[in-house]
C-alpha positions as CSV (number, residue, x, y, z in Angstrom):
1,M,23.8,-24.0,-0.9
2,K,21.4,-26.3,-2.7
3,V,18.0,-27.8,-2.0
4,S,18.4,-30.8,0.2
5,S,16.1,-33.1,-1.8
6,N,13.5,-33.1,-4.5
7,K,10.7,-33.1,-1.9
8,L,8.4,-30.2,-2.6
9,S,8.4,-29.2,1.1
10,D,12.2,-28.9,1.1
11,N,12.0,-26.8,-2.0
12,I,9.4,-24.5,-0.4
13,Q,11.5,-24.1,2.7
14,F,14.7,-23.4,0.8
15,Y,13.2,-20.9,-1.7
16,T,11.2,-19.1,1.0
17,Q,14.5,-18.5,2.9
18,K,16.2,-17.4,-0.3
19,L,13.4,-14.8,-1.0
20,Q,13.7,-13.4,2.6
21,S,16.8,-11.5,1.4
22,V,14.4,-9.2,-0.5
23,F,10.9,-9.9,0.9
24,D,9.6,-10.3,4.5
25,G,8.7,-13.8,5.8
26,S,5.0,-13.8,5.1
27,E,5.4,-12.3,1.6
28,S,8.1,-14.8,0.8
29,R,5.8,-17.7,1.8
30,T,2.9,-16.2,-0.2
31,L,5.0,-15.8,-3.3
32,I,6.3,-19.4,-3.1
33,H,2.8,-20.8,-2.6
34,I,1.6,-18.8,-5.6
35,L,4.3,-20.4,-7.7
36,V,3.6,-23.9,-6.4
37,E,-0.1,-23.6,-7.0
38,S,0.3,-22.1,-10.5
39,F,3.1,-24.4,-11.7
40,F,2.2,-27.7,-10.0
41,G,-1.4,-27.3,-9.0
42,F,-0.9,-27.9,-5.3
43,S,-2.8,-25.9,-2.8
44,K,-1.7,-25.2,0.8
45,V,-4.1,-28.0,1.9
46,D,-2.5,-30.4,-0.5
47,L,0.9,-29.6,1.0
48,I,-0.3,-30.1,4.6
49,S,-2.0,-33.4,3.8
50,N,0.9,-34.8,1.8
51,D,4.5,-33.8,2.6
52,E,5.9,-36.6,0.4
53,I,5.2,-34.8,-2.9
54,R,8.4,-34.9,-5.1
55,L,9.4,-32.7,-8.0
56,S,11.1,-33.8,-11.2
57,E,14.4,-32.2,-12.2
58,S,12.6,-29.9,-14.7
59,E,10.1,-28.8,-12.1
60,M,12.9,-28.0,-9.7
61,L,14.6,-25.9,-12.4
62,K,11.3,-24.1,-13.1
63,M,11.0,-23.2,-9.4
64,H,14.7,-22.2,-9.4
65,F,14.4,-19.8,-12.3
66,A,11.1,-18.4,-11.0
67,V,12.7,-17.5,-7.7
68,K,15.7,-16.0,-9.6
69,D,13.2,-13.8,-11.5
70,L,11.5,-12.7,-8.3
71,L,14.9,-11.8,-6.8
72,N,15.4,-9.6,-10.0
73,N,12.2,-7.8,-9.3
74,K,10.0,-9.5,-11.9
75,P,6.4,-9.5,-10.8
76,V,5.0,-12.9,-9.9
77,Q,2.1,-12.3,-12.3
78,Y,4.5,-12.2,-15.3
79,I,6.3,-15.3,-14.0
80,T,3.0,-17.3,-13.7
81,G,1.4,-15.7,-16.7
82,E,-1.8,-14.9,-14.8
83,A,-3.3,-12.1,-12.8
84,F,-6.6,-11.9,-11.1
85,F,-9.0,-9.0,-11.5
86,A,-12.4,-9.0,-9.9
87,D,-13.6,-12.6,-10.5
88,L,-11.6,-13.0,-13.6
89,K,-8.3,-14.8,-14.2
90,L,-6.4,-13.0,-16.9
91,S,-3.5,-14.1,-19.0
92,V,-0.6,-11.6,-18.7
93,D,3.0,-11.2,-20.0
94,E,5.4,-8.3,-20.2
95,S,3.5,-6.8,-23.1
96,V,0.5,-5.9,-20.9
97,L,0.0,-4.0,-17.7
98,I,-0.8,-6.0,-14.5
99,P,-4.3,-4.9,-13.3
100,R,-3.9,-2.8,-10.1
101,P,-6.1,-3.3,-7.0
102,E,-7.1,0.4,-7.2
103,T,-8.5,-0.2,-10.7
104,E,-10.5,-3.1,-9.4
105,E,-11.9,-0.9,-6.6
106,L,-12.8,1.8,-9.1
107,V,-14.6,-0.7,-11.4
108,E,-16.4,-2.1,-8.3
109,L,-17.6,1.4,-7.3
110,I,-18.8,2.1,-10.9
111,L,-20.6,-1.3,-11.0
112,N,-22.3,-0.6,-7.6
113,D,-23.5,2.8,-8.9
114,L,-24.9,1.0,-12.0
115,K,-27.3,-0.9,-9.9
116,S,-29.1,2.4,-8.9
117,S,-29.0,3.9,-12.3
118,N,-31.1,3.8,-15.5
119,L,-28.0,4.4,-17.6
120,D,-26.8,0.9,-17.2
121,V,-25.8,0.3,-20.9
122,L,-24.2,3.8,-21.3
123,I,-22.1,3.4,-18.1
124,L,-21.2,-0.1,-19.0
125,E,-19.9,1.1,-22.4
126,L,-17.9,3.8,-20.6
127,V,-16.3,1.2,-18.3
128,V,-15.4,-1.0,-21.2
129,A,-13.9,2.0,-23.1
130,V,-11.8,3.0,-20.1
131,F,-10.9,-0.5,-19.1
132,P,-10.7,-2.5,-22.4
133,F,-9.1,-5.5,-20.7
134,L,-12.4,-6.4,-19.0
């Protein structure tokens, strides 16, 4: 089965269905929207307001191989090359670990404690030593 056209909306529908063999419906949609925004710069609002967006052949191939990677359990962050941590957008690849939400929570707790402490500089140095990717 192939994508019926080069319309972005058809590609989204096709690849969302393809991902549902591994992910649930909402996660499949979310992953596809992450790819679309990262690769092509279109937000969900853009897609709603313009359903005539078309992809080039190379863009369709990029989407195809990204979905293939997702189906082979490659994290979406490695596919897009970016991960979000706190208010930061980090560049990532297979040579680095993807920041975990639990780590973000821990850093947030530490930073909140910093506000009520006179040891701001010392604690900040400790956070940087423990989490050098910050």
